[in-house]
N, C-alpha and C positions, 0 to 999 in steps of 0.2 A: 504493500500500500504506500503510494507516494503522496505526501502531503507537504505542500509548500509552507515555508515558515511564515510567521506573522511579523509584520513590520510595526514596531511600537515606537511612536514619536513622543518624546517627553520634552516639554518646554516649561518655562516658568520665569518668574521674576528673578533677577540676580539677587542672591541672598535667601531665596526660598528653601534652599537645601536640596535642590534637584541632583546635584553631583553626588552627595552622600546617599541619597535614595537610590540612584542608579547603581552605585557601587554595591549596595546591599543586595539589590535584585540580581546582579551578575554573580556575586559571591554565593548567594543562597541557592539560586535556581539555574545557574549555568547558562544564562542567555548570552548570545553573542553581542558584543558591544562594538559598534562602529566608532573608531577613534577619529575625531574630526581633525582637520588641518586648520591652523590659525597663524596669523602674522603677529599676534600679540606676544609680549615677552613672557617667558615662564615665571610663574610665582614660585616662592620658596618651596622646595620639596617636589616640584613637578618634574617629570621625566619625559624626555622626548620619546615618542613611540608608545608611551604608556598612558599618559594623561592627554596629550595632544601630539600630532605631528607638527612641530614648530617650523614654519617656513618664513623666508623673507618675502617681501612684496613681489619681487620679480619671479621667484619660484612659484608662488601662488598663482600669479597671473598667467604663467606658462601652462599650468594645469587647467586653468579655465579655457585656454585656447585649445587644449587637447581633449576637451569634453570629459575631463577626469572627475568631475563632481556631479552628483545627483542634484545638489543644490549648493549655493553659496550665498553669503550675505555679508554686509558690512555693518559692524556694530561697535559703537564707541571708538570709531576711527581705526578699527582692525577688521580684517577679513576672517570669516569662518566658513568652512566647507565640508561637505560629506563625500568621501571617496566613493565612486560608483561601483568599482569592481568587487570590493569586499562585501558590500551589502547584497548585491544581486547573487553572488556566488553562495553566500550563507543561506539566503532564503531558498534558493533552488535546492540546496542540500537538506531542506526541512528544518532549519534552525530558526528560532525566533530571534530577531535582531532588534536591539534598542538603539535609537538615535537620540542623543541629547543635544538639541539644537534650538536656535533662537526662533522667535515667532515668524519672522519673514521666511526663514527656511522651511519651517513646518507647513506653512501655507503652500509653498511650492511643492513640497513632498506630496501633500494631499492631492494636488492636481495631477501629479504623475502616477500616484499609487492610491486610487480612491478607497481601497480596502484597508489602508493603513489605519491603525488605532492611535488617535491623538489624545494626549493628556496634558493639561496645564497645571503646574504645581504652584501653589501660592502659600505665603505665610498667612497666619490668621488675621494680621492687620498691617497697615502701613508702618506703624510705629515699631512693630516687631521686625519688619523687613529692614528698616534702617538700622535697628539695633544689631541685627545679624551682620549687615555689611560693615558696620563700624567694628564689630567684634572680630572680623577676619584679620584686621590689622594689616592688610596687604595693599590698601589704596588710600590716597589722600582725600581730603574733604571734597575737593573739586570733582574728583572722579566719582565719589559716592553720590554727590548731588546730580551728576549726569545720569547715573544709573537710576536714581529715583525719578528723574524727569522722564527717562526712557520708559519706566514702568507705567506711567500714565498712558502712553501710546500703546504699550503692550496690553494693558487692561481692555482697550477697545477691541482687541482681537480675541479675547477669551471666548466669546460666543461661538467661534468657528471650531472650537475643539470639541471632541466627542465627550470628554470628561474633565471636570474641574476637581482637583484633589487638594485639600487643605493639609499642609504639613505642619501640624501643631505638635504631634508626638511622632517621632520617626518610626517606631515599631507599628503603630496604627497605620501610618502612611504606607509603609512597605506592604502590610497585609491587604490594605484596600487596593493598591495597584496590582498586586498579585492576583487578587480575586477577579479584577477586571480582565486581566490577561487570560486567566483560565476560562472565564465565561466567553470571551471573544474567540478563543481557540476552538471552542465547542460549537460555534455557529456552523450551519450547514455548508456555507460557501468554502469553509476550510476543511470539510470532511468529504469532498467529492470522491476521492480515491477510496475511502472506506465505504461510502454508500454504494459505489459500483461493485466493490468486492463482496459486500454482504449480500447484495441482490443475486450475484452469481452463485454464491454458496447456498442461498435459500432455494434457488431453482434446482440445484443438484441434490438436495436432500430427499 
């Protein structure tokens, strides 16, 4: 029975905790994680090829020219993009793939892959969102203010997502997202191979 993998798109406000959420999902359930390319500078502790594929602007734009991205976007003066080959190979192999991408990229993905499951991760409030950004200690006040202003625009796009998940408690958030993935994976459109197989078996009994 061949079953194509599910494409899971996770976006959210910067500081909502989507990176930690995705790490937990990958560690616990073995989902394939598409590692994005970016032109931003690595944060403390980030590793090239693990957290992101870090590229300079010229390298990134060459990949754009070669159609190497499913989607790419510019966010707070840096490029972010999703490599095409990894995602399509993993899905064809029957693996569920998680993309952690920005709103603009998520909208582009949904146009190309209408069956993709999209989730927007939010903090419980704007005050907690700012608190988390400050608590990271990785950006100055001006950058934090840019991210908060960007969040206003991102909030306008929340209705286009299939699910809105509030990350108040990490464990609850992980469980909720996993429940969504299990339910979506059981929909008939992802079980075509099984349905054909069981019908053939029933006819031979």
